[in-house]
N, C-alpha and C positions, 0 to 999 in steps of 0.2 A: 080451927077449921076455916075453909073458905080459901081466899088466893093469898099466894105468897109471892113475893118478887125475889129472885135470885139473880143478881147481877141485873141484865135486862130484860129477863124474861120471867114470864108470869108463871106459878104452878099452882095447880089445885089440888086440895087436901080437904079429904072428907071420909066419913065413915059410910061402910055400906055390909049390911048383914056381919056387923061385928067386926069388920076387916078394914084396915086403915087404907085407902086408896090414895095414893101420893104419885103425881104424873106431871112433866113438862106439857104446858099449853102450846110451845114453840113458838110463841108470839110476845111481843113488848107492848101490844095493844091490850088493855085492861080490859075494854068491853068485848074484844075478841075472845078474850081468856075467858071471860065469864061465860060466853057462848059455848066455848069449847068444854067448861065445866059440866053445864046442863047437857050437852049433847052425849058427854062420856057417862053421865047417870042414867040416861035414858038408854044407852047402849048395854049398861049393866043389867038395867032391868029387862032388857027385851032379851038379853043373852040367857037369862035364866029361864026363860019360857022353853018348856019341852022337857026340863029336868024334872022328873018325877016328884021327888021329895025335897024338904027343905034340908035335910041330914045331907043328902047326895050333893047338893050343889054348894054345899059349904064345905064339903071334903077338899084337903088340898091334894094337889098333884103329887108331891113326894110320898104321899100316903099309899095313894091307888098305885103309883108306880112301884113301890115295895111291894105290895101284895101281887103285882102283875109279874116281878122278876122271879118271887119264890115259887109261883104257880107254873111258870115258864120252865125254871130250872128242872124242876120235879118231872115234868113230862116230855122233857128233851135232852137229848145227850149233847148237842152243842147249841149254846147259847151267848157265845162271845159277842156277837154282833147286837143282840138284843141288849145285852147288859150293857156294851158301849153306848149304844142310844139312850136308853135309860137315864144313864149317867149324865148325859149333856142336857135331857130333858128335865131334870129333876134339880141341876145345877143353874138353870135359866127360869124354869116355870114352877119349881116345886113349892114356892110358898103362896101361889096363886090358888084360888078355888076353881073347882070346876066350871060355876058358872063366869067366872072371868075369861074363860080360853075362849075367843073368838076370833075372827079373822084378823083384827088387829094385833092380837097377842100372838098368832102364828105368823102374820108378816114380820112382827119385830123379832120373833124366834129367828127366823130365816135370815133376815138381814144381819144378825148379831152372830151366828154361827159363819156365815160367809166371810165376815169381818176376821173372825179367827183363824180362817184359812180351810174351813172345810169346803169339800167339793159339792156340786149341787146335788149329785148321787147320793152324797150322803145324808144332806140334810133332807131330800125328799124321803129317804128310808126312816129318818126320826120323825118326821112331820106325819108319816103313815103308821109309823108305831103309836105315836099320840093318839091318832083317831081311833087305831084299834083297841087301845086300853081304855080309852073313854066310853067304849061301846054304843049305846043310842045316842049319845051326845055326839061321839065321835062321827058317827054317820050322819047327823045333821050338818056338821061342821065340815065334813068331807065334801057334802053336796054342795055347799056354801062355796068353799074352796074352788070346786071344779067349775061352777058356774061364772064364777069371776076370773078362771083361769091361774090361780093362785096356789093351785093344789102341787104341781110340778116345776121344778126350777130348771133350767138346760142344764144338762149334764153333758160333761166330757167323756165321749166315748172311747176311753184309752185302751189301745189293743196292745197285750202282753208282747214284749219284743224277745226277740230268740238271739242269744249270745252266740256271736261265732266263735269259732274253735280257738282262734287267738285271744279273744277276749276271757274265754274260759280259763285258758293257759294263764293268762296275766293274774286272774282273780285267784286261782288256787295258788300260785307262786307268792302273792301278797299275802294271802292267808297263812302261809308256812313260816313267814317272816313276822307273825304277830306271838311271840312267846309267852306273853301274859295269858293268852288264850289257844292253848295246845291243841284244842278240842275241835275249834273251829273249821280248820282245814277239812278234817272228817267231815263235818256237818255240811260244809260246801259240798265236798264230793259226793255224798247222799243227795243234795238236792239236786245235783248236775246229772248223775248217774242213775238213779232212782226216782227223780221226779216226786219227791216227797215234800209234802208242805212243813212250813218252821215248826207248828205244833207237833205234827207226827213225828218229826226228829228228835225234838226235845223231850218227848216223853216214851220214846224209846227204851223197851228193856231188854236186858241180856236174853231172858226167857222167849222173846220173840225172834230171836236168830236161831238158825239150823244150820251150822257149820258142814254137817255132812253134805246135806242137799245144797249148801251154798245159796241160801234164801232167806228171807225174812218175812215175816207177817206184821202189817201195819195195825196198829191198835184201834181205839176210838179216834175217828177223824170227823172233819166238817160236817160230813152227809153220811147218812147210813150205807150209801153206796161205796163211800170211799173207806169205810172202816172194814179191818180186818181182809185186807186184800195182800196177795201172793205177789212180793217182789223179788226177782231172781238177782243174785249178787254177779254182774260180769267182773273180766279180770282185774281191771283198774279198782273198781270198788272193794273187792275182794282183798285186795293187796293194803288196801287203805284201813280197811276193817281189821286186818290182822295188826296192823303197825298200832291202830288205836287201842287194841286190846292189850298189846304189851306195855303201853303206855298206863294203861288203867289198873294192870295187874301190879305194876311197881308202884303206882300211886296208894292202892287201897289193897293189896297183899290179896285179893280175892276177886273172883266174878259171880256175886251172888245173883242168882236169877231173879230177884225181886229188885234188884239194884238198876237205876237208870244209867243208860249208856252215855248221856251226858249230864252229869251230876251238878246239883246246885252250886254255885260258888259266889261268895261273897267277902271282900277282902283278902282276897286269895286264899280263902279257906272253903274245902270241899265237902259236900255232903251228899253221896249217893244214893241215898234215901229219898231224896227229893229232886224233882226234874228242873233241868234250867230254865230260869224264868225268862230269858230271852236272849235271841242271838242279833237283835237290831244294833246296839251300839257297836260290835266288834265288826258288825257288816258294814256299817258306816265309814270306819276307817280302813276296810280292806277296799272298798269301792274306789274310796279316793285315792289310795296309794296303786290301785292298778289302772286308775285313769279309765275307769269304765262307769257309764250310766244306766242305771236301771234297779231294779227291785229285786230281793231275795226269791221273790215269788217267781220272778222271770226264769229262774233256774228252771222251773218245773213248765214252764211254757217251750224252753229250749228242749227238753226231753221229749215232749210231744211233738215237736216239729222235727226233731232228728229222727225218731222212730218214723214218723210218716214219711221222710225222705229217703228213709232205706229200705221202705217196701212193706213196712208193720202194717197187718190189717188192722180197720177201725176198730174191731173188736179186740184185739190184742191190744191196742193202745187204750182203749177204755178200761178194758181188764187190769191193766197197768196201773193207770193214774186215778182209777176211781170213777170215771164220768159216765156210770152206769148204774140203774137201779138196783137194789140188793139181790131181787131175784135173777137178773142178769149176771151178777157178780157169781153168784152160787153156781150158775150154770157153766160159765167159761172159766172158773178160776181152776179146775182141775184139768179140762180138756186141754187148754191151751198153755200149758205151763212150759212143754217142749218147745213152742212156737215162741212164747215169751222170752225164754233164756236165748233163743238164736237171735231173736229182735237185740237184745241187748248187747250180746256180743258183737253184733254186725254195727252198731252204732260206735263200738270203739273204732272198728276199721274203717269205718266213715269218716270219724273224727280224724284219725291219722293221715288219710287221704286228703281231707280238706284243710287240715295245717300245712301241708305242702303246697296246696294250691293257692292258700291265702298269704304264705310266706312269699311265694314267687309273684303276686299280683303286688303285696307290698314294696318288694324289692324294685320292681318295674315301675310303681309309682314314685320312690325315692330316688331312683336313678333312670331315668326315661332314654337316656343315651344308651344305657345298657341292652344289647340285643342278644337275646338267648344263641349259644351255639347252633349252628346247624349241622346236620350230618348229610354229606353228599351221597 
């Protein structure tokens, strides 16, 4: 115990409340290192003030995070973001005691996550989650961080992009060339024509499809408002659906209502009783092959944009993509089905007209000397 020299830098090592504290002093001066050790001991003692009991202050972050995750999953349908945040908090802070979580620990966590490539907004969410599950201790820590202006990191306000019609065409063409993932072109079509999220697509079952009314119902989604909403199938999407159904029937000899439309696949073997785990690896290949920049989720933004440009009302758009409360969704899901269907059909006509416009613009850019013929 005491000071230990590693290379040129001094480290302190001591026991505190039964736990080993071993950290760098970040100096090669022994006198300054000794002062750093004394200051750190004082910080730890001060940090335990306000923790109600000795048992509580000695609890490890990984134990509290585990309890919080179980409780959260039991009370909320969508828990992906919380689970993701807890995973990183446990990985970097899991072996620390509650009493060790102070501004220094949070600052070190922020730096570590940024160095790993996490965005400012992601780290802010994780720190907020930490303060939330630490309860009273977290409230005190939140106040300290705010006073020192360390609570929030600068966040990139990324606005989702809308793919042009030509970009959509290139993406779909590239998707059809991925023979090892014959399901992906249809998944992309659902994103581009129905505005569905990745998880909504991957967990879609045959029982949710109504080929008589040419519509589908989304299952559990990210928010309560997005769950169980009505989505009409326009002409292009219906054709893609029928083609996928034909491939599916050949593959599995059946269309069990409880089976997933996008079956789990591993090493070329499919299991329709389990949902596809992820679309990301195939999406990255398709995006690169198409020469298009953007996220899979931007397909959803594209649908919202195109519906708006074709004159769909705000109510229709919100009911279609789920950006409303459950009460509002219940109110408009039946009354506006006809309007929704018209809006989605109009989107196809808009896309065809836009395609011709973009092709003319592209030809003019590539061959500026070319002048369109005029009629006298």
